[in-house]
C-alpha positions as MATLAB code, in Angstrom:
seq = 'MTNRLSGWFVIIFFMHFVFKPYANSGYLEKRCYFRVGLANRAIIWQMIDYTVFKDKKAIYYTLGCKLNFSETATIERRLQEAGIRTAKRGEKADICIINSCAVTQEAEKKCRQVIHKLVRQNPGAYVVVTGCYAQLSAEKLSKELGVDVVLGIDKKGEVLEHLGNLVKHSDGGEWYAQPAKDVRNFVHSCSRGDRTRYFLKVQDGCDYFCTYCTIPFARGRSRNPHVSELVEQAQKAAAEGGKEIVITGVNIGDFGKSTGESFVSLVKALDGVEGISRYRISSIEPNLITDEIIEYVAQSRSFMPHFHIPLQAGSDEVLKLMHRRYDTSFFAQKIARVRELLPDAFIGVDVIVGTRGESEELFSKAYEFIKGLDISQLHVFSYSERPGTQALKIDGAVSPAEKHRRSQLLIALSEEKRLAFYERFIGREAVVLFEKPRQGMPMGGFTSNYIRVETVPKADYVNRLVRVRLGGFNEDRSALVADEIIGFAD';
ca = [
     -37.287   57.898   11.378;
     -38.890   55.054   13.305;
     -39.645   56.021   16.895;
     -39.976   53.355   19.594;
     -41.108   54.839   22.900;
     -39.261   52.109   24.845;
     -35.986   53.106   23.179;
     -36.099   56.874   23.187;
     -38.220   59.845   24.076;
     -39.233   62.522   21.639;
     -39.341   66.240   22.128;
     -41.101   68.149   19.398;
     -40.830   71.871   18.912;
     -43.082   73.490   16.309;
     -42.246   76.834   14.706;
     -44.017   78.927   12.088;
     -41.866   81.107    9.881;
     -41.759   82.595    6.393;
     -38.915   81.781    4.079;
     -38.274   84.721    1.728;
     -36.100   82.683   -0.675;
     -39.144   80.494   -1.374;
     -41.579   83.337   -1.938;
     -41.383   83.203   -5.723;
     -41.728   79.434   -5.837;
     -44.946   79.285   -3.879;
     -43.490   78.208   -0.537;
     -45.447   80.670    1.553;
     -45.175   78.956    4.908;
     -43.181   76.182    6.475;
     -43.670   74.372    9.726;
     -40.548   72.837   11.235;
     -39.866   70.672   14.221;
     -36.997   68.844   15.861;
     -37.113   65.233   16.977;
     -34.489   64.578   19.601;
     -33.609   60.904   20.103;
     -32.215   60.615   23.617;
     -31.108   57.008   23.186;
     -28.659   57.563   20.353;
     -28.155   61.319   20.706;
     -29.273   61.726   17.124;
     -30.992   64.916   16.132;
     -33.238   64.622   13.116;
     -34.474   67.773   11.424;
     -37.584   67.465    9.332;
     -39.257   70.377    7.616;
     -42.868   69.941    6.561;
     -43.625   71.516    3.235;
     -47.265   72.581    3.326;
     -47.436   72.813   -0.446;
     -47.494   69.002   -0.585;
     -50.998   69.177    0.894;
     -52.388   71.119   -2.060;
     -55.137   69.144   -3.842;
     -54.693   66.216   -1.463;
     -57.793   64.336   -0.313;
     -58.416   62.755    3.069;
     -60.913   60.214    4.322;
     -61.932   59.969    7.992;
     -63.290   56.948    9.821;
     -64.474   57.160   13.424;
     -65.329   54.327   15.778;
     -66.893   54.699   19.213;
     -68.409   57.542   21.172;
     -69.688   61.044   20.467;
     -66.465   62.425   21.884;
     -64.498   60.594   19.194;
     -66.772   61.991   16.482;
     -66.258   65.496   17.866;
     -62.480   65.067   17.860;
     -62.473   63.654   14.321;
     -64.440   66.677   13.108;
     -61.825   68.950   14.678;
     -59.001   67.002   13.007;
     -60.844   67.287    9.698;
     -61.211   71.051   10.068;
     -57.506   71.501   10.845;
     -56.529   69.504    7.770;
     -58.946   71.472    5.614;
     -57.360   74.702    6.832;
     -54.013   73.307    5.644;
     -55.441   72.743    2.159;
     -56.469   69.088    2.437;
     -60.011   68.530    1.261;
     -62.308   65.717    2.368;
     -62.651   63.001   -0.248;
     -66.055   62.584   -1.811;
     -67.804   59.230   -1.819;
     -66.010   56.914   -4.273;
     -62.879   59.076   -4.555;
     -59.451   57.623   -3.803;
     -57.903   59.339   -0.796;
     -54.276   60.409   -0.304;
     -54.607   60.385    3.485;
     -56.623   58.059    5.731;
     -57.362   59.038    9.349;
     -58.810   56.375   11.666;
     -60.023   57.459   15.126;
     -60.214   54.209   17.067;
     -62.151   52.812   20.017;
     -61.172   50.175   22.588;
     -64.310   49.814   24.692;
     -64.836   46.228   23.480;
     -62.921   43.475   21.695;
     -65.288   43.970   18.783;
     -64.313   47.662   18.530;
     -60.627   46.736   18.313;
     -61.340   44.073   15.703;
     -63.401   46.558   13.702;
     -60.518   49.050   13.806;
     -58.114   46.545   12.270;
     -60.699   45.643    9.633;
     -61.168   49.325    8.783;
     -57.405   49.818    8.435;
     -57.116   46.877    6.014;
     -60.149   48.047    4.041;
     -58.933   51.628    3.686;
     -55.413   50.526    2.746;
     -56.888   48.223    0.095;
     -59.305   50.853   -1.271;
     -56.777   53.700   -1.230;
     -53.454   52.259   -2.410;
     -50.490   54.441   -1.497;
     -52.449   56.572    0.973;
     -50.715   57.873    4.111;
     -52.449   56.157    7.050;
     -52.767   57.647   10.552;
     -54.409   55.842   13.483;
     -55.307   57.633   16.704;
     -57.823   57.199   19.543;
     -58.190   54.816   22.470;
     -57.034   51.637   20.718;
     -54.041   53.566   19.384;
     -53.181   54.589   22.951;
     -53.460   51.072   24.354;
     -51.760   49.219   21.464;
     -49.621   51.803   19.679;
     -46.665   49.602   18.819;
     -48.890   46.706   17.714;
     -50.951   48.932   15.415;
     -47.813   50.508   13.917;
     -46.987   47.087   12.475;
     -50.318   46.724   10.666;
     -49.751   46.674    6.904;
     -49.966   50.176    5.451;
     -50.021   52.151    8.736;
     -47.591   55.089    8.761;
     -48.200   56.826   12.106;
     -49.973   55.828   15.335;
     -50.768   58.679   17.742;
     -51.683   58.199   21.391;
     -54.178   60.308   23.291;
     -51.763   63.171   24.012;
     -50.946   63.538   20.301;
     -54.526   63.448   19.033;
     -54.443   67.168   18.345;
     -51.234   66.892   16.320;
     -52.329   64.784   13.357;
     -51.406   67.538   10.894;
     -47.923   67.886   12.369;
     -47.315   64.143   11.983;
     -48.232   63.930    8.299;
     -44.663   64.894    7.430;
     -44.369   65.208    3.669;
     -46.735   62.273    3.128;
     -43.854   59.902    2.423;
     -44.982   56.397    3.346;
     -42.925   54.178    5.630;
     -41.716   50.980    4.054;
     -40.394   49.349    7.251;
     -43.302   49.801    9.674;
     -44.991   52.877   10.998;
     -43.957   55.346   13.687;
     -45.775   55.440   16.994;
     -46.101   58.042   19.735;
     -47.829   57.189   23.008;
     -46.808   57.929   26.568;
     -48.461   56.188   29.535;
     -51.988   57.532   30.001;
     -51.301   58.291   33.672;
     -48.706   60.855   32.548;
     -50.981   62.635   30.068;
     -51.855   66.106   31.330;
     -52.663   68.082   28.180;
     -56.237   68.779   27.087;
     -56.975   68.622   23.353;
     -59.747   71.098   22.581;
     -62.576   70.150   20.245;
     -65.699   72.009   19.141;
     -66.917   70.861   15.751;
     -69.967   69.801   13.834;
     -68.414   68.080   10.826;
     -71.267   67.481    8.380;
     -73.879   67.742   11.141;
     -76.129   70.587   12.263;
     -75.306   70.217   15.957;
     -71.938   71.163   17.402;
     -70.142   68.857   19.836;
     -68.181   70.703   22.513;
     -65.603   68.687   24.415;
     -65.462   69.992   27.981;
     -63.561   67.231   29.788;
     -61.329   64.225   29.119;
     -60.148   61.194   31.087;
     -61.632   59.410   34.083;
     -60.570   58.735   37.683;
     -63.256   56.135   38.452;
     -61.538   52.861   37.445;
     -64.686   50.739   37.199;
     -63.645   47.091   37.116;
     -64.843   46.405   33.546;
     -63.473   49.565   31.888;
     -60.227   50.493   30.087;
     -61.043   54.180   29.634;
     -58.718   55.477   32.412;
     -55.870   53.565   30.726;
     -56.806   54.859   27.265;
     -57.839   58.441   28.067;
     -55.825   59.169   31.204;
     -56.861   60.996   34.355;
     -59.734   63.496   34.528;
     -58.808   66.950   33.226;
     -60.538   69.993   31.758;
     -59.955   73.522   30.463;
     -61.264   76.718   32.095;
     -64.936   77.691   31.818;
     -63.908   80.882   30.014;
     -62.196   78.890   27.226;
     -65.307   76.795   26.639;
     -67.565   79.860   26.629;
     -65.298   81.318   23.950;
     -65.672   78.174   21.844;
     -69.465   78.277   22.232;
     -69.462   81.927   21.154;
     -67.465   80.980   18.057;
     -69.964   78.211   17.240;
     -72.794   80.751   17.544;
     -70.930   83.162   15.229;
     -70.676   80.335   12.662;
     -74.452   79.885   12.778;
     -74.637   77.025   15.260;
     -77.835   76.755   17.293;
     -77.352   73.541   19.266;
     -74.342   72.269   21.184;
     -73.954   68.808   22.689;
     -71.643   68.875   25.716;
     -69.312   65.886   25.513;
     -66.523   64.325   27.520;
     -65.585   61.082   29.231;
     -66.945   61.961   32.679;
     -68.314   65.471   32.291;
     -69.848   65.686   35.753;
     -66.270   65.538   37.060;
     -65.561   68.857   35.317;
     -63.499   71.299   37.365;
     -60.796   69.075   38.869;
     -58.102   70.798   36.818;
     -59.298   74.340   37.375;
     -61.119   74.479   40.715;
     -64.438   75.107   38.948;
     -67.587   72.955   38.741;
     -69.867   71.475   36.127;
     -72.818   73.578   37.291;
     -70.704   76.740   36.915;
     -69.972   75.675   33.337;
     -73.669   75.053   32.665;
     -74.607   78.499   33.963;
     -71.887   80.225   31.932;
     -72.832   78.458   28.685;
     -76.500   79.286   29.268;
     -75.588   82.947   28.851;
     -74.020   82.616   25.396;
     -76.154   84.533   22.909;
     -77.066   82.752   19.695;
     -77.018   79.202   21.071;
     -80.621   78.106   21.503;
     -80.015   74.573   22.739;
     -77.542   72.606   24.815;
     -77.698   68.886   25.523;
     -75.776   67.111   28.264;
     -74.500   63.985   26.513;
     -73.943   61.723   29.533;
     -73.502   62.313   33.244;
     -72.853   59.892   36.105;
     -75.805   59.435   38.514;
     -73.700   60.420   41.520;
     -72.627   63.640   39.762;
     -76.018   64.823   38.488;
     -76.770   66.937   41.537;
     -80.125   68.397   42.476;
     -78.627   71.809   41.681;
     -77.966   70.725   38.092;
     -81.452   69.237   37.648;
     -83.088   72.337   39.157;
     -81.042   74.658   36.946;
     -81.869   72.738   33.750;
     -85.568   72.843   34.711;
     -85.596   76.659   34.544;
     -82.797   77.172   32.008;
     -83.156   79.245   28.867;
     -81.265   76.837   26.650;
     -80.487   73.522   28.404;
     -82.880   70.943   26.999;
     -84.998   68.503   29.073;
     -82.781   65.619   28.041;
     -80.501   63.514   30.228;
     -78.381   60.469   29.535;
     -77.531   58.687   32.793;
     -75.468   55.456   32.870;
     -76.889   52.770   35.159;
     -74.681   49.906   33.885;
     -76.294   47.257   36.130;
     -79.737   46.939   37.698;
     -78.757   44.988   40.809;
     -76.800   46.212   43.830;
     -74.675   43.072   43.818;
     -73.355   43.675   40.289;
     -72.980   47.424   40.841;
     -70.715   46.584   43.770;
     -68.665   44.179   41.635;
     -68.309   46.951   39.055;
     -67.123   49.447   41.705;
     -69.884   51.859   40.733;
     -70.498   54.721   43.173;
     -74.234   54.313   43.830;
     -76.870   51.656   44.348;
     -80.228   51.046   42.652;
     -82.130   53.013   45.307;
     -79.959   56.094   44.696;
     -80.390   55.743   40.926;
     -84.182   55.426   41.184;
     -84.287   58.575   43.344;
     -82.360   60.522   40.680;
     -84.779   59.434   37.941;
     -87.731   60.396   40.166;
     -86.214   63.834   40.815;
     -85.753   64.480   37.101;
     -89.345   63.408   36.430;
     -90.625   65.611   39.276;
     -89.027   68.778   37.870;
     -89.033   67.873   34.154;
     -92.013   65.565   33.523;
     -91.515   65.617   29.736;
     -87.746   65.014   29.794;
     -86.164   62.338   27.656;
     -84.069   60.062   29.891;
     -81.660   57.636   28.247;
     -79.893   54.973   30.307;
     -76.829   52.787   29.619;
     -76.882   49.137   30.712;
     -74.257   46.381   30.378;
     -75.423   42.762   30.304;
     -73.478   39.598   30.997;
     -70.752   41.010   33.215;
     -68.818   38.518   35.308;
     -70.804   37.711   38.419;
     -74.192   38.513   36.863;
     -76.120   35.295   37.477;
     -79.499   34.541   35.907;
     -81.123   35.511   39.201;
     -79.305   38.864   39.305;
     -80.185   39.587   35.670;
     -83.872   38.894   36.379;
     -83.638   41.254   39.328;
     -82.041   43.888   37.115;
     -84.677   43.459   34.409;
     -87.511   44.066   36.860;
     -85.759   47.116   38.310;
     -85.180   48.662   34.884;
     -88.738   47.837   33.791;
     -90.022   49.868   36.733;
     -87.977   52.977   35.904;
     -89.779   55.870   34.192;
     -87.197   56.283   31.449;
     -87.358   56.808   27.690;
     -84.751   54.511   26.168;
     -81.944   52.070   26.959;
     -78.524   51.796   25.354;
     -77.664   48.128   25.803;
     -74.104   46.775   25.681;
     -72.839   43.225   26.066;
     -69.914   42.903   28.466;
     -66.561   42.423   26.765;
     -63.463   41.067   28.483;
     -60.755   43.735   28.489;
     -57.101   42.943   29.242;
     -55.756   44.540   32.394;
     -59.145   45.163   34.028;
     -60.022   44.010   37.528;
     -63.195   42.348   36.251;
     -61.110   39.432   34.989;
     -60.580   38.425   38.619;
     -64.341   38.010   39.198;
     -65.840   34.527   38.964;
     -68.997   33.686   37.061;
     -68.331   34.335   33.360;
     -71.469   34.497   31.170;
     -71.557   32.691   27.815;
     -71.846   34.710   24.572;
     -75.237   33.087   23.836;
     -76.592   34.112   27.222;
     -75.254   37.652   26.824;
     -77.085   37.861   23.511;
     -80.325   36.592   25.033;
     -80.202   39.136   27.843;
     -79.281   41.902   25.427;
     -82.288   41.118   23.218;
     -84.637   41.187   26.200;
     -83.446   44.651   27.223;
     -83.474   45.965   23.653;
     -87.125   44.897   23.378;
     -87.874   46.597   26.707;
     -86.134   49.735   25.478;
     -88.256   49.853   22.358;
     -91.429   49.504   24.435;
     -90.369   52.447   26.560;
     -89.341   54.615   23.594;
     -92.591   54.024   21.713;
     -94.630   54.760   24.830;
     -92.674   57.967   25.406;
     -93.120   59.140   21.797;
     -96.834   58.284   21.828;
     -97.436   60.644   24.756;
     -96.661   63.620   22.505;
     -98.730   62.796   19.418;
    -101.043   65.735   18.711;
     -98.948   68.226   20.685;
     -97.027   71.191   19.372;
     -93.221   71.027   19.516;
     -90.209   72.950   18.221;
     -87.851   70.931   16.016;
     -84.313   71.784   14.922;
     -84.168   70.249   11.445;
     -80.962   68.843    9.948;
     -79.797   68.559    6.363;
     -81.310   65.366    4.915;
     -79.456   62.724    2.976;
     -80.269   62.434   -0.704;
     -83.675   60.834   -1.181;
     -84.419   60.650    2.545;
     -86.978   62.565    4.662;
     -85.792   65.612    6.555;
     -85.315   64.848   10.231;
     -84.678   66.697   13.447;
     -85.295   66.583   17.179;
     -87.662   68.260   19.587;
     -86.331   69.833   22.766;
     -86.936   66.520   24.558;
     -85.185   64.478   21.883;
     -88.105   63.024   19.941;
     -87.068   62.456   16.339;
     -89.435   64.125   13.863;
     -89.559   63.791   10.070;
     -91.050   65.951    7.338;
     -90.776   66.560    3.584;
     -87.345   68.099    2.818;
     -87.253   71.875    2.395;
     -83.957   73.722    2.078;
     -85.069   76.660    4.226;
     -85.771   74.347    7.189;
     -82.112   73.269    7.558;
     -80.659   74.476   10.890;
     -83.899   76.269   11.689;
     -86.136   75.919   14.720;
     -89.562   75.063   13.323;
     -92.775   74.789   15.318;
     -94.813   71.750   14.252;
     -97.755   69.676   15.339;
     -96.669   66.109   15.978;
     -98.520   63.384   14.093;
     -98.225   59.616   14.282;
     -95.296   57.312   13.686;
     -93.428   56.983   10.412;
     -93.341   53.646    8.595;
     -90.602   52.009   10.676;
     -91.747   53.739   13.902;
     -88.339   55.368   14.385;
     -89.803   58.885   14.386;
     -92.999   60.916   14.547;
     -94.194   62.742   11.455;
     -94.774   66.491   11.471;
     -98.530   66.623   10.895;
     -98.545   70.400   10.458;
     -95.872   73.047   10.009;
     -96.910   76.011   12.143;
     -93.965   78.324   11.496;
     -90.421   79.269   12.386;
     -89.573   79.615   16.057;
     -86.141   81.249   15.815;
];
């Protein structure tokens, strides 16, 4: 049963059929597949008995980006449809699903820690690991104590099919991962999990190969489905009561390479879906956020004045070392264009500190550039050495202590900018989509331009667009308080 990619390839055929002889014993449906081992010519037949999933409980742990959270929610929904319920807090799980991240060394370390913790807390549970770390280190992860199956990026949509009959492996787990460059399939995902907002995956993979990044090796080349398929998913979300969709992907501005379409054509098509009141563009490269996109969002019915644009470095010298496709002048022009057409837009920006080649002088230059940008918030990351990346060939490594110092400076600058942005809207009216609050916590939600707003919990506000008057900051200054509830706006 153990599959080693280096030894043999696997072809899996899935079939649904009804077995009449089992009808009286409760076996209503079976799913079967062949595994063909080309190395030893062995053919192994395994039939999954779906009745083993009855009353089973699963726990899900996601590390990394919004795209990962979206994909985990889709995995969870598929397992629920098969009869596997999500374990409640404190319950022992029969199945553990870990969706991993590999963007930093810390993310990989955290994944291993999570595996050990879940194995310890859920003795005997069937453990599946997928995601970017699983793609990059499939065989290594399969040897972690308690892991049963490791699924690479092309198998992420087949978690259910790889649960088998939940029989644990005593001699190391199975692993399935082909080289990312050969991955061509697109795993659809449109889910909300326990959230109010839906996350619609529109694109996967990346062709940019920035020197510091492993994503092309973990996610494969850029690929996407047809616009019509995504419109259909948005329509389904609307039919389920969804009102806001966050458009996610690895490099969503690159949408259309697989189908001869474009990101702006997708935006226009989604804008026409009835029932969806809000879309947010999760992140888009500065060289791909065209004037046409900005102009369309400015007059759109449902695309919110909210952009997340990765800068990564605030000096031309470091941008060049990173192999980014723009310079600081180009980036500043894009921010100015957004502000010109959408003066109240929330603009988030990603920045990496401490990359190889970033001297103290270049960091100071970057700090001053970022300080001068009219943006709303920074997402600050410390550079992490990744095996196999071209950045390792660059001289001028930065010490961990210096990375931390630079990170703290930018985090403080980010908070200044966020507070100043929020303060501009105190006393104004705004429409908030409220989310279900956690027990004992205030009810929270976001305005169209992504200002977090809190109010006293009321059940009839959940997933409703509510017009409020914005008051001052809450106690920890993480949100504004709804000073007055004016009424429903949906």
